[in-house]
Every structure is written in structure tokens, then in C-alpha cells.
C-alpha positions as CSV (number, residue, x, y, z in Angstrom):
1,M,106.6,217.0,71.7
2,V,109.6,214.9,72.4
3,E,107.6,213.0,75.1
4,E,104.8,212.2,72.6
5,N,107.4,210.8,70.1
6,N,108.8,208.6,72.8
7,N,105.4,207.2,73.6
8,D,104.8,206.4,69.9
9,V,108.0,204.6,69.7
10,E,107.2,202.5,72.8
11,Q,103.8,201.6,71.4
12,L,105.4,200.6,68.1
13,E,107.8,198.4,69.8
14,K,105.0,196.7,71.7
15,D,103.0,196.1,68.5
16,E,106.1,194.6,66.9
17,E,106.6,192.3,69.9
18,G,103.0,191.1,69.7
19,V,103.2,190.4,66.0
20,S,106.4,188.5,66.6
21,A,104.9,186.4,69.4
22,T,101.9,185.5,67.3
23,A,104.1,184.5,64.4
24,D,106.1,182.3,66.7
25,F,103.0,180.6,68.1
26,A,101.7,180.0,64.6
27,K,105.0,178.5,63.6
28,L,104.9,176.2,66.6
29,Y,101.3,175.2,65.8
30,Q,102.2,174.4,62.2
31,D,105.2,172.5,63.2
32,S,103.1,170.3,65.7
33,I,100.6,169.6,63.0
34,A,103.3,168.7,60.5
35,N,104.8,166.2,63.1
36,I,101.5,164.3,63.6
37,K,101.3,161.6,61.0
38,E,98.9,158.8,60.3
39,G,99.9,155.5,61.8
40,Q,101.5,157.2,64.8
41,I,100.7,156.7,68.5
42,V,100.1,160.0,70.2
43,K,98.9,161.3,73.6
44,G,95.3,162.3,73.8
45,K,92.9,163.7,76.4
46,V,89.2,163.0,76.7
47,I,87.2,166.1,76.2
48,G,83.8,164.5,75.6
49,V,81.7,161.3,75.6
50,T,78.7,160.6,73.3
51,A,76.6,157.5,72.9
52,K,78.8,156.3,70.1
53,D,82.2,157.9,70.5
54,V,84.7,159.2,72.9
55,I,86.0,162.6,71.8
56,V,89.8,163.1,72.3
57,D,92.0,166.1,71.9
58,I,95.4,165.2,70.5
59,G,96.6,168.8,69.9
60,Y,95.5,168.8,66.3
61,K,93.4,171.3,64.5
62,S,90.4,169.1,65.1
63,E,89.4,166.6,67.7
64,G,89.5,162.9,67.2
65,A,86.8,160.3,67.8
66,I,87.2,156.7,69.2
67,S,84.4,154.2,68.9
68,I,83.0,153.6,72.4
69,S,83.0,149.9,71.5
70,E,86.8,149.9,72.0
71,F,86.4,150.5,75.7
72,S,85.7,147.5,78.0
73,D,84.1,149.7,80.6
74,P,82.6,152.9,78.9
75,E,81.0,154.1,82.1
76,S,84.4,154.5,83.7
77,I,85.5,157.1,81.1
78,K,86.0,160.6,82.6
79,I,86.6,164.0,81.0
80,G,90.3,164.7,81.3
81,D,91.5,161.1,81.1
82,E,94.7,160.7,79.2
83,M,95.6,157.8,77.0
84,D,97.7,156.6,74.1
85,V,95.8,156.6,70.8
86,Y,96.6,155.4,67.3
87,L,96.1,158.0,64.5
88,E,94.3,156.1,61.8
89,S,93.3,159.2,59.7
90,K,93.7,162.9,60.1
91,E,90.3,163.6,58.7
92,D,87.2,161.7,58.0
93,E,84.2,162.8,56.0
94,N,83.0,164.8,58.9
95,G,86.3,166.5,59.4
96,M,87.1,164.5,62.5
97,V,90.4,162.8,63.3
98,V,89.9,159.0,63.3
99,L,91.6,157.4,66.4
100,S,91.8,153.9,67.9
101,K,92.6,153.0,71.4
102,Q,92.9,149.2,70.8
103,K,95.4,149.6,67.9
104,A,97.5,151.8,70.2
105,E,97.4,149.2,72.9
106,R,98.2,146.4,70.4
107,A,101.1,148.4,69.0
108,V,102.5,149.2,72.4
109,G,101.9,145.6,73.6
110,W,103.6,144.1,70.5
111,E,106.7,146.2,71.0
112,M,106.8,145.4,74.7
113,V,106.3,141.7,74.1
114,I,108.9,141.5,71.3
115,A,111.4,143.4,73.4
116,R,110.8,141.2,76.5
117,Y,110.1,137.7,75.2
118,G,111.3,135.3,72.6
119,E,110.2,131.9,71.3
120,G,110.4,129.3,74.1
121,D,109.8,131.8,76.9
122,M,107.0,131.5,79.4
123,V,104.5,134.3,79.7
124,D,101.3,134.9,81.7
125,G,98.1,135.5,79.8
126,K,94.3,135.5,80.0
127,V,92.1,133.6,77.6
128,S,89.8,136.2,76.1
129,K,87.6,134.5,73.6
130,K,87.1,131.4,71.4
131,V,87.9,131.7,67.7
132,K,88.1,129.2,64.8
133,G,90.7,126.5,65.6
134,G,91.4,127.7,69.1
135,F,91.4,130.7,71.4
136,M,92.8,134.3,71.7
137,V,95.0,135.0,74.7
138,N,95.9,138.5,76.0
139,I,99.6,138.5,76.9
140,G,99.9,142.3,76.5
141,V,99.0,141.7,72.9
142,E,96.6,139.1,71.5
143,A,98.2,135.8,70.8
144,F,96.7,132.6,69.3
145,L,96.2,129.5,71.3
146,P,95.5,126.4,69.1
147,A,92.9,124.0,70.5
148,S,95.5,121.2,70.2
149,L,97.8,123.1,72.5
150,A,95.2,124.3,75.0
151,S,95.7,121.5,77.6
152,L,97.1,118.1,78.3
153,K,95.0,115.1,77.4
154,N,91.6,114.3,79.0
155,F,91.1,117.8,80.1
156,G,87.4,117.9,79.4
157,N,85.5,120.9,77.9
158,L,88.0,123.4,76.7
159,N,85.5,126.3,76.8
160,Q,85.8,126.5,80.5
161,I,89.2,128.1,80.2
162,I,87.7,131.3,78.6
163,G,88.2,134.2,81.0
164,Q,90.9,132.3,83.0
165,A,94.5,133.3,83.4
166,F,97.3,130.8,82.9
167,P,101.0,130.6,82.2
168,F,101.8,130.0,78.5
169,K,104.8,129.1,76.4
170,I,105.6,131.1,73.3
171,V,106.0,128.6,70.5
172,K,106.1,130.9,67.4
173,I,106.6,134.7,66.7
174,N,105.9,136.0,63.2
175,K,107.2,139.6,63.3
176,A,106.2,140.3,59.7
177,R,102.6,139.5,60.4
178,K,102.7,140.5,64.1
179,N,101.4,137.0,65.1
180,I,102.2,135.1,68.2
181,V,101.3,131.5,68.9
182,V,101.3,130.2,72.5
183,S,100.9,126.8,74.1
184,R,99.3,126.1,77.4
185,K,100.0,122.4,76.9
186,D,103.8,123.0,76.9
187,A,103.5,125.2,79.9
188,L,101.6,122.5,81.8
189,Q,104.1,119.9,80.8
190,A,107.0,122.1,81.8
191,Q,105.4,122.6,85.2
192,K,104.6,118.9,85.5
193,D,108.2,118.0,84.7
194,E,109.4,120.5,87.3
195,D,107.0,119.2,89.9
196,K,108.1,115.6,89.0
197,K,111.7,116.5,89.5
198,K,111.0,118.1,92.9
199,I,109.2,114.9,94.0
200,F,112.0,112.6,92.9
201,D,114.6,114.9,94.5
202,N,112.7,114.5,97.8
203,L,112.0,110.8,97.5
204,Q,113.9,108.5,99.9
205,K,113.7,104.7,100.4
206,G,111.8,104.0,103.5
207,S,110.1,107.4,103.5
208,T,106.3,107.8,103.8
209,V,104.3,109.6,101.0
210,S,100.7,110.3,100.3
211,G,98.9,109.3,97.2
212,I,95.5,108.6,95.6
213,V,94.5,105.2,94.3
214,R,93.9,105.6,90.5
215,N,93.5,102.0,89.3
216,I,93.3,98.5,90.7
217,T,94.4,95.3,88.9
218,D,94.7,91.7,89.9
219,F,98.3,92.1,90.8
220,G,98.2,95.4,92.7
221,A,97.1,99.1,92.7
222,F,98.5,102.2,90.9
223,V,98.9,105.2,93.3
224,D,99.1,108.8,92.0
225,L,101.9,110.6,93.9
226,G,101.4,113.9,92.0
227,A,103.0,115.5,89.0
228,G,102.1,112.4,86.9
229,I,104.2,110.1,89.1
230,I,102.4,106.8,89.4
231,G,103.7,104.2,91.9
232,L,102.9,100.5,92.0
233,L,101.6,99.0,95.2
234,H,102.0,95.2,94.6
235,I,99.4,92.9,96.2
236,T,102.2,91.2,98.1
237,D,103.1,94.5,99.8
238,M,99.5,95.4,100.8
239,S,99.3,93.3,104.0
240,W,101.3,90.9,106.0
241,G,98.2,88.7,105.8
242,R,96.6,86.8,102.9
243,V,95.1,89.1,100.2
244,S,93.2,87.4,97.4
245,H,92.5,90.6,95.5
246,P,93.6,94.2,96.0
247,S,90.0,95.4,96.1
248,E,89.8,93.7,99.6
249,V,92.1,96.3,100.9
250,L,91.7,99.4,98.7
251,A,89.2,101.2,96.5
252,I,89.7,103.7,93.6
253,G,89.9,107.2,94.9
254,D,91.3,106.2,98.3
255,N,93.8,108.7,99.8
256,I,96.5,106.5,101.4
257,E,99.9,106.8,103.0
258,V,102.5,104.4,101.7
259,V,106.2,103.6,102.1
260,V,108.7,104.1,99.3
261,L,110.4,100.7,98.7
262,D,112.4,101.6,95.6
263,F,112.4,104.1,92.8
264,D,114.2,104.8,89.5
265,T,114.4,108.5,88.5
266,A,115.3,107.6,84.9
267,S,112.4,105.4,84.2
268,G,110.0,107.1,86.6
269,K,109.1,103.9,88.3
270,V,108.3,103.8,92.0
271,S,107.6,100.7,94.1
272,L,105.4,101.2,97.2
273,G,104.4,99.3,100.3
274,L,101.5,99.5,102.6
275,K,102.3,96.6,105.0
276,Q,105.7,98.1,105.7
277,K,104.0,100.8,107.8
278,T,103.6,98.2,110.5
279,Q,106.0,95.7,112.1
280,N,106.5,92.4,110.4
281,P,104.6,89.9,112.7
282,W,107.0,87.1,111.8
283,E,109.7,88.9,113.8
284,T,108.1,87.8,117.1
285,V,106.6,84.4,116.2
286,D,109.2,82.4,117.9
287,T,108.3,84.0,121.3
288,K,104.5,84.2,120.7
289,Y,104.1,80.6,119.3
290,A,106.3,78.3,121.2
291,S,106.4,74.6,120.2
292,G,103.8,72.7,122.1
293,S,101.6,75.7,122.8
294,K,97.9,75.6,122.0
295,I,96.3,78.4,120.0
296,K,93.1,79.2,118.1
297,G,93.0,80.3,114.5
298,I,90.8,80.5,111.4
299,V,91.1,78.2,108.4
300,V,91.8,80.5,105.4
301,N,92.8,78.0,102.7
302,L,92.4,74.3,101.9
303,V,94.9,72.4,99.7
304,P,95.2,68.7,98.9
305,Y,98.0,68.3,101.5
306,G,96.4,70.2,104.4
307,A,94.9,73.5,105.6
308,F,96.4,76.9,106.2
309,V,95.3,78.4,109.5
310,E,95.6,82.2,110.2
311,L,96.9,82.7,113.7
312,E,97.0,86.5,113.4
313,K,97.1,89.0,110.5
314,G,100.1,88.1,108.4
315,V,100.9,84.8,110.3
316,E,99.7,81.5,109.0
317,G,100.6,77.9,109.9
318,L,100.2,74.7,108.0
319,L,98.0,71.9,109.4
320,H,99.2,69.0,107.4
321,I,96.6,66.3,106.4
322,S,98.6,63.7,108.3
323,E,98.2,65.8,111.5
324,L,94.4,65.8,111.5
325,S,93.8,62.4,113.2
326,W,95.7,59.7,114.9
327,T,93.5,56.9,113.5
328,K,91.5,58.2,110.6
329,K,93.0,58.7,107.2
330,Y,91.5,61.6,105.3
331,A,91.7,61.8,101.5
332,S,91.3,65.5,101.6
333,P,91.2,68.1,104.5
334,N,87.8,69.3,103.4
335,E,86.4,66.1,104.7
336,L,86.9,67.5,108.2
337,L,87.5,71.3,107.8
338,A,86.0,74.2,105.9
339,I,87.3,77.7,105.1
340,G,86.2,80.1,107.9
341,D,86.3,77.4,110.6
342,R,87.7,78.6,113.9
343,I,89.7,75.7,115.4
344,E,92.2,75.1,118.2
345,V,95.6,73.6,117.1
346,Q,98.9,72.8,118.7
347,V,102.1,74.4,117.5
348,L,104.5,71.6,116.4
349,D,107.4,73.6,115.0
350,V,108.3,77.2,114.2
351,D,110.8,78.2,111.4
352,K,111.1,82.0,111.7
353,N,113.6,82.4,108.9
354,N,111.5,80.6,106.3
355,K,108.2,81.9,107.7
356,K,106.8,78.4,108.4
357,I,104.8,77.2,111.3
358,S,103.7,73.5,111.6
359,L,100.4,72.8,113.4
360,G,98.7,69.7,114.6
361,L,95.1,68.9,115.4
362,K,95.4,65.3,116.5
363,Q,97.9,66.3,119.2
364,L,95.0,67.7,121.2
365,E,93.8,64.2,121.9
366,S,95.6,61.2,123.3
367,N,97.4,59.0,120.8
368,P,95.6,55.6,120.8
369,W,98.6,54.0,119.1
370,L,100.6,54.4,122.3
371,E,98.4,51.7,123.8
372,V,98.5,49.4,120.8
373,E,101.6,47.5,121.7
374,T,100.2,46.7,125.1
375,K,96.7,45.9,123.8
376,Y,97.8,43.8,120.8
377,P,101.1,42.0,121.7
378,V,102.7,39.8,119.1
379,G,101.0,36.4,118.9
380,T,97.6,37.6,120.0
381,R,94.6,36.3,118.2
382,V,92.3,39.0,117.1
383,K,89.0,39.4,115.2
384,G,88.0,42.2,112.9
385,K,86.1,43.3,109.8
386,I,87.7,43.5,106.4
387,R,87.7,47.3,105.7
388,N,89.6,47.4,102.4
389,L,91.2,45.1,99.9
390,T,94.3,46.0,97.9
391,D,96.7,44.2,95.5
392,Y,99.1,43.5,98.3
393,G,96.7,42.6,101.2
394,A,93.6,43.1,103.2
395,F,93.1,45.8,105.9
396,V,91.3,44.6,109.0
397,E,89.6,47.1,111.4
398,L,90.4,45.9,114.9
399,E,88.7,49.0,116.6
400,D,87.7,52.5,115.5
401,G,90.7,54.0,113.8
402,I,93.0,51.0,114.4
403,D,93.7,48.8,111.3
404,G,95.9,45.8,110.8
405,L,97.2,44.5,107.4
406,I,97.1,40.9,106.3
407,H,99.7,40.7,103.6
408,V,98.9,38.5,100.7
409,S,101.9,36.3,101.6
410,D,100.4,35.6,105.0
411,I,97.0,34.3,103.9
412,S,97.9,30.7,103.1
413,W,100.9,28.4,103.9
414,T,100.5,26.5,100.7
415,K,98.1,28.1,98.2
416,R,99.4,30.7,95.8
417,I,97.1,33.8,96.2
418,G,96.9,36.0,93.2
419,H,94.7,38.7,94.9
420,P,93.2,39.0,98.4
421,K,89.8,39.3,96.9
422,D,90.1,35.6,95.8
423,V,89.9,34.7,99.5
424,F,88.2,37.6,101.4
425,K,85.2,39.8,100.9
426,K,84.9,43.4,102.0
427,S,83.1,43.8,105.4
428,E,83.7,40.0,106.1
429,K,84.7,39.2,109.6
430,V,88.0,37.3,109.9
431,E,90.3,36.0,112.6
432,A,94.1,36.6,112.5
433,V,97.3,36.5,114.5
434,V,99.3,39.7,115.4
435,L,102.7,39.3,113.7
436,A,104.2,42.7,114.5
437,V,103.3,46.2,115.9
438,D,105.0,49.5,114.9
439,A,103.2,52.2,116.9
440,A,105.5,55.0,115.7
441,N,104.5,54.3,112.1
442,R,101.0,53.2,113.1
443,R,101.3,49.7,111.6
444,I,100.0,46.3,112.7
445,S,100.9,43.2,110.7
446,L,98.5,40.3,110.8
447,G,98.5,36.8,109.5
448,V,95.8,34.2,108.8
449,K,98.0,31.3,107.9
450,Q,99.6,31.6,111.3
451,L,96.4,30.4,112.9
452,S,97.6,26.9,112.0
453,P,101.1,25.3,112.3
454,D,103.5,25.5,109.3
455,P,102.8,22.3,107.3
456,W,106.0,22.4,105.2
457,D,108.0,20.0,107.4
458,D,105.2,17.4,107.0
459,I,105.0,18.2,103.3
460,A,108.8,17.6,102.9
461,A,108.5,14.3,104.7
462,K,105.5,13.2,102.6
463,Y,106.8,14.2,99.1
464,I,110.3,12.9,99.0
465,Q,112.4,13.1,95.9
466,D,111.2,11.0,92.9
467,T,107.7,10.6,94.4
468,V,105.2,10.3,91.5
469,M,101.6,11.4,91.8
470,S,98.8,12.9,89.7
471,G,98.5,16.6,89.2
472,K,96.3,19.2,87.7
473,V,97.4,22.4,85.8
474,T,96.3,25.6,87.6
475,K,98.3,28.1,85.6
476,V,100.4,28.1,82.3
477,A,103.3,30.5,82.4
478,N,106.0,31.2,79.9
479,F,108.6,29.6,82.2
480,G,106.6,26.5,83.2
481,L,103.4,25.0,84.7
482,F,101.9,25.4,88.1
483,V,100.5,22.0,89.1
484,E,98.2,21.2,92.1
485,I,99.3,18.0,93.6
486,D,97.0,18.2,96.7
487,R,94.4,20.5,98.1
488,D,95.8,24.0,98.2
489,L,99.3,22.6,97.5
490,E,101.0,23.5,94.2
491,G,104.4,22.8,92.7
492,L,106.2,24.3,89.7
493,A,107.3,22.2,86.7
494,H,109.9,24.3,85.0
495,I,109.9,24.4,81.2
496,S,113.2,22.6,81.3
497,E,111.4,19.6,83.0
498,I,108.6,19.4,80.4
499,P,109.2,17.3,77.3
500,L,108.3,19.3,74.2
501,S,108.8,18.4,70.5
502,E,110.8,20.8,68.3
503,G,108.8,23.9,67.7
504,E,106.1,22.9,70.1
505,K,104.9,25.6,72.5
506,L,104.0,25.2,76.1
507,E,100.7,27.1,76.0
508,E,99.6,25.1,72.9
509,K,100.2,21.7,74.5
510,F,98.8,22.4,78.0
511,K,95.6,24.0,79.3
512,V,94.4,24.8,82.8
513,G,92.7,21.8,84.2
514,D,94.8,19.2,82.3
515,E,95.7,16.2,84.5
516,F,98.8,14.1,84.2
517,K,101.5,12.3,86.2
518,V,104.4,14.4,87.8
519,K,107.5,13.6,89.7
520,V,108.9,15.4,92.7
521,L,112.4,16.8,92.2
522,K,112.8,18.8,95.4
523,V,110.8,20.3,98.3
524,D,112.2,23.5,99.9
525,S,110.5,23.8,103.3
526,I,112.2,27.2,104.0
527,Q,111.1,28.9,100.7
528,H,107.8,26.9,100.6
529,K,108.4,25.6,97.1
530,I,108.1,22.3,95.3
531,A,110.0,21.5,92.1
532,L,108.2,19.0,89.8
533,S,109.1,17.2,86.5
534,L,107.1,15.6,83.7
535,K,110.1,13.8,82.4
536,G,110.4,10.0,82.9
537,V,106.8,9.5,84.2
């Protein structure tokens, strides 16, 4: 009997323990339900997948449903997968808990981004889609990228950035609205500035850098060195030789190596050189082109005073117009030469410091003027053809390239010659006497009057002082009258020796051709002058 009672007590204790355990579990369950609130992020486990929803157990009295459209890869969802979900509503019209995976991700991402980043910070992100006014970027949470901040200028079609990952700069955070605005443009500029600084930090005068020709102008080419650094390659630094236009050396898009001549970090300016990659050819010209040596070159330019001849790339010499011929006088070098002609010349002088080389063409032939003094000694009678007439005389061609000058004062002993054309005609043959020879300056002086003796001693004897004779006016000047007293013999009656009434003018009283008596005042046989007077006759 006692044993049975003991058994009953034990069974009663067990029943009481079961009731107590059930009560505890129920309390815990009620507490868990009470702690789950709408708007919270809770842990959930996938327990089923339908065509429209993913069924998730969050430990609530009923399961929750998440629209399958919230999953980027629905086929990868497996039973038992765990995830954070956002509790939108504890019960919908079907008694299901309404959950959202995307809202949970956004909430978690927002807190993470806010905790980690601030305005002005750089963040990596991926452009997810295009929206009105710009793009949405996933940086852990969706951020807005305005179209104006999507790139630097001249990027092209912005739609090509969709789906691509880039660094961005956070330019605005609105915590109240949970909005973030980012800029790819600022991130690109920051990277560009950093790259530019690195390039300038590594630049050194004289160093060689690579670049791409972006533009060509009349004065040079602009070379892109990277990071937005554009250097100028001036036309004078492209080649040691003559360059008429940069397009002769470079083309847009060419990848070239250039030498840094100078740079300014503050202004961002860089001066570049291409010819500096090779040795300056002028450094060795004094040994390569010794005075007196003969060399071949190409005529590259013609100017009024001569021709520039390229001896090698970067080295030109001047062939002066006076060095073209010993005998012929050229008005312009193009009478003999043309651009592109390959000619042989002689080096006359080299000025290495001033980069000048004097060349000669006539020196390749013998100088005919060296024989002139022997061939035409002073006093020799010569014959030639009038080649040219000038105000001061007539040029007579004695032989090919050898001319002599008959000065106007050496045409006649007695006649006053106003212009050589009054006596000679072009191409007329004349005889003359050699008066002087200057081979160094290539000059021969000739005289015609010297063909006959000087008559002035006889004139002085014939026309003694106070001799009166008839004369004819040949010219009326403001200082007197020129009067012909014999054939080709004139004297001057000064105005002081001409009787004039008060107010009477010389040119009104006398005309060319008037005849009257004159008196000899003086004959100067040295100066070849006769002074006349109209007074007392």
C-alpha cells in the first residue's frame, strides 16, 4: 500500500514538471512573438519556393513571403538558405507575414555606408540602371549619379557605363531621406590630378618621355603625356634641319618619344624637343667642312641675296649672289638656280658659334679677272659693244663677262655731256683706251676722249684773255649761260658778267640758240673751263 502511494506521488510530480515545461515554452514563444515588430530586420530561413514567392520562416506563428522578383538569381535559391529580411507586415489578407529582402539589404547597406563614409569620401560602386536625370549606383546602398557628374567632358555615350564598376566620390548625404548623391566626374578628376602630380614629380629636364600627338598647328605640335598634361613641341625643336610645317615631321595620333626641355608645375606647361634626341650637327661642322673644301648639297631656299644649300640634315650654308659667277651679274639667284637643285660648292668660311657657313660657286672655275691686268694693260686701245647705259657712263663688253666703264667725264675733252645716251647707243661698237684696271674689285676704267690728245693747251693759246668772238647759247641756268664758241667747245658766262636791267630775269632775256658777242675772261686748261663775259662787247 505504501509502495502504491509512492508511485502515485512520483507520477504526480512528473505531471507537474511536464505542465511546468509546457508553460515555460509557451511563455518563451509568446515573448518571441512579442519581440518581433514591423519595420525590424530579422533572420529568416527558406522553407519553400513557389513561382511567385519565396517562403521564409522567421520563427513567427506564420511563415513569411518574399516576392521572387526581389532575387537577382531566383534559380540559386535553396531550401535552408538563411538571410536577413525586413518585416513589412505581420499578417496580410492571407494570414502570411509580408517580408522584403531588398529593404533589408538597403537598411543594412545604409547603416554600413553611413558608418563608414562621409561626404567627400571615395567609394567603389557599380552603375545599376539609368533613371531620369542620371543613373543609380550600388555602393552597398543605392546612390544617385546625376548625368552631369557621370564623366569628364567629351566622354561620348553615357549609357555605356551601365553595368560597369567605378570609383565615385560622395558629394551629398541626406540622412533624413536616406539619399546619397555620388560623382564619377569628381573621382576621375581626383585620379587625374593624382596622376598629373606623379608625372610632374618624375619629370626631369633632359629626360625622355613618351606621348601621343593630339594636335598640329603652324608653330608646332601638342603632345599628350598622360593625365591631361599636354606638352608643346615647337617647330624649331623638331629637327636640326629646315621644317616648313610640323606636318612634314609628325601626324596626329603618332606615338613619339621626346626630350623634356623645360616645365612649370604651377602652370602645367611642358616644353618638348625632338631634335635633341640626336647630336647637334653644328658641333662638328668645323672639322667636316674645312675652308676651301668642295662639297655637294641641295638648294632648299632662294632669297633675293642668295641661295641656302643643305649640306646635311640641320646644316645649311649661304651661297651669296655675288659668289655665283666671276663675270656675270645676276639680278636674282633664281636666274641660275632652282629649289631642289643638287650642286657642288666650295666652302669659303665656317662660323661654328653663329651657325653660318659661306659657300661659293664661282670658285670652282678659274677667275678670268686674274688675267685682266695682263690682257688689258693701261693705255691699251680696245673695242667693244655698248652693253648698258647709265646716268654716269656706258658699260662696254670687252669679252664674255668682262665689262669696262666709260665714265661720262671721259667721253669728250671739250663737250659737256648731259647723259651718255646723247653720244652712244646700246649695242653700238666703240673704241676706247684702258685707263685703269682693278682686278680685285672687277673694274676696268675706259676713256674715249683719250683716243686723241688733250686739246686744252692749244685752246688756252688760241683764246687768250679779252679775245672777242661770236657765241651761241646752249643752256640757260640760274647762275649763268653756257655758250658754244667753237664746235664742241663751251664756256660759261656767269650771271655777274651778264648785263641785266633792274628786275630783268636771265631766262626771260636769253633763249637757247641766241647768238651774240662774248669776251674771254680766263681759260683753265687744268679744270677744262672757259670763263666768258658779255660786258663791254
